N, C-alpha and C positions, 0 to 999 in steps of 0.2 A: 167411531171410523173404522171400517174393517183394516185387519192387518197389512194387507197388499196396498190399500191408501196411504197407511201409514208411510210403508216402505217409499211409494212414489211420491210422497211429500217430501221425504227426507232427500232423496236423490235428486229430485227438482230444486231443493234449497242449495245443493251441492253445485247442481247446474248453474244456478243463479250466481253463486259464489266465483264460479269459474270464468264468468263474463267479464268479472271485474278486472282481472289482470289483463284481457284484451283491451279493455276500455283503456287502461293505464297505459299499456305500451303504444296505443294508438294516439293518446295525449302527448307521451314522450316524444313520438316520431314527429307529431304536428308541431311540436314546440322548438324544434331544431332548425337552424337558421336555413340550411338547404332546403328543407321541406316547407319552410315559410315561404320560399321562392318558387318551388316547385309544386304546384295546387294538385296535380295529379295524384301525388300520394299524401295528401294531408290528412283527410278525414275517411277513407274507406274504411280502414280499421278500426276506428271509432264507431262508425254507424253500425258496423257488423255485430261490435261488441252490445252495442246498446238493443239491437232486435234479439240478440240472444239474452239479454237481461229481461226484456219484455217477455219473450216466448218462455223463458225459465219461469218468471212470475205468474204466466197463465197457466203453466203445467202445475205449479206448486198450489194455486188457488183451486185449480179443478181437483186436484187429490186431495186436500185438505177439506172441500166441502162436497167431494164425490160428484164431480160434475163430468161424467164420462166422455161427453160431448168435446168438452173444453180440453181433457186429456189427451182425445185422439187429435185434436187439433195441433196440440203441443208436440205430440211424436212427429206428425207429419211436417210441422214446421222445422223442428229441430233437427229432423234428416237433412232438410235442405240446407241449413244453416252450417251443420257440420261438413257436408260435402263443399260448400262454398269456402268454409275455412280450409279445407284440405287441398282445394284448387288453389288458392290464395298462397298457401304454404309450398306449395310445389312449384308454382309460378316464382315466388319470391326466390326459391333457391336456384331453380335454374337461371335466371335473368342474372344472380348475382353471384353466380360461380365463377364467371373469369374475372380476374384480378390485374389490373393494369399498372399495379404499383411497381417499382423497382428501387434497389437500395443505391444510395450515392455514399462513396467512400468519403468518410470525416464528417457525416452529417448524420444527427439522431432522428430527422425525419426521413420519408421517402418520398420520392417523386412519381408522377403518373402519367402514362400514355393514353392517349384516348382509345387507340383501336385496340387495347387491351381488355376492353370491357365488352359486355354483350352488345350486339347489334341493335336488339331491341330497345335497351337504354339510350343507347346513342341516338336512335332515331326519333325517339319520343321524349328526350330530355334535351338534347342538344341541337336538335334541327334548327334550321333558319326561321322557322316561325316562333319557336318558344325561346331561344337562347336571348334575342334583344330584352324580353321582358324579364328573365331571370338574371341577366346581367345588370339591369338597371336596378332590380331589387337588391342584389349582393352587395352593387355599390354603395347602396343608402343603408346597408345594415353595419354593424359593430366588428364584423368578423375579422377584418384587417386591423381597424384602427387599435383593438385591445393589443395586439401584438406589441407596439411600441411601449405600452405600460408594463407589460409582463417581461420584457428582455430588454437588456440594455447594450451589454458588450458583445460582441461577434461571437465569442466562445459560448455564451449563455444561449445564444441563439441557435448556432449551428447544432447544438446538441440537444436542443428542445425537441420534444414528440409532439410537434403541432399538428393539427387536423389535416387530412388530405385537403380539405378546400382551403384552407390558409396555406398549404405548400404549393398549391396549383395556382391561387389568384392572387396572393399578397406579395409573391416575390418573382422575379424571374428564374428560370431554369437554370440550375448550377452551370450546366456546360456553356453557357453564354459567357462565365468568366467576368460578370459584374462584381465592382467593389462594395462591400458592406458599408453604409454609413448607418442606418438603422433598419429594423425588419422590412418596413415598406419604402426606404429611399436607398437606391443603388445606382453606382456610376462607372463611368469608364469600362465597358465591355470588352473583354480580351479578343472573345473569339464569337462575334456577332452571327456569323455565317452558319454556326454551328447548330441553328434550330431556327425555324421560322418565327418561333414566338420571342426571340431576342429583339426582333425589330418592333415588335407589337408591346413591348414594356413600356411604361412611362412612370415617372415619378409623380406626376398628376394623382392625387389621392382618389379622386373620382374616376380613374381610368385604370391605373395599376396593370394587371395582367388580367383584367376581366373579359377580354377580348381574345384570349390566348387559347389555344387547344388545352395546355396544360390546366387552365383553369376550368374547362369543360370536364377534363379528366379527373380532376379533383373533386368536382361536384358529383360525379359519379363513385367516386371512391368512397366519399361520405356516406352517400345513400348505399351503397354496398356494406360498409361498416355497419351502419345503423340496422339496416334490415335483416343482417345475418344474426346480430344479437336479438332482435324482436323475434326471428325465427325459433330461438330456444324457447322463449315463452308460448309460442304459437303450438310447438311440438307438445309440450307438456299438457297445455290445455286442451288440445284435441284427443290425445289419450285419456284424460279424466273424462272429457264430454262423451267419448265413445263408451267408455264404461257405465257411466250414469244413464246414457241412452238405453245400452242394453239391458241393464237393471230395471229401467223404467219400462221398457217392453214387456219384459217377463211380469213385472209386477201388475201392470195394465191388464194383460191377459187373466192373471190370477184374480184381478179384481172383477172382470167380467164372468169368470167361472163362479166367484162366489155369489154373484149377484144373480145367476141364473139358477144356482143352487137354493138359495133364499127363496126367490119367487116359485120354484118348484115345490119347496117345503110349503110355503104359503098355500098354494094351490091345492096341494095334498091334503092339507090339514082343513 
């Protein structure tokens, strides 16, 4: 096998390895309770990672067995996949940039305002068509029920760093002035007119604050938090893939030159 093909096979092997973090990040995102209920965000990253794995494998096979057509197909497909990953990265960064969180005095957790998040997330996640299904899914999950197992006293709960989803859906807004019984049971609101969500709170464990704007905001807060963590993996992977792709293109050109030179020598001989 020619030196250029060796190099191409090696860089394609690294491209193959680079697809694994993307698949892992996609599986991690899909396993989160919020993404289990928001189907729009569950599998695109996993599918993109699997496509990269298959294309990289094709490039490795093409380089190892000197299949120039397969290598050309690999370079074409990898360029498209890198472009898609860049688009996904930029899009995820833009829509998750606005942060609707705000600190609450005397609390370890933050609370969330729906209007503080990007309008795209609001329109595609919390609109009237999608939210009833998401609300039902959340109410059937263990997002809120496990809070009562983890926190007993008021001080434990008030100082806890609970997730945005739990902060928005499992308790009433602090401004309402409800009295703590346990993390999902609250009574005697002192200031119920402070926020429309105060009237929507219910101690019914199937209701809680799932109809509240605070719950919608908490869901968006969770999505934002998780996608910004995943973006770190995407950035590193994109840099590696671009580096691998450029080396692969150079090696492919060298392999073609070597092949032409070999044919020329054979014809001259």
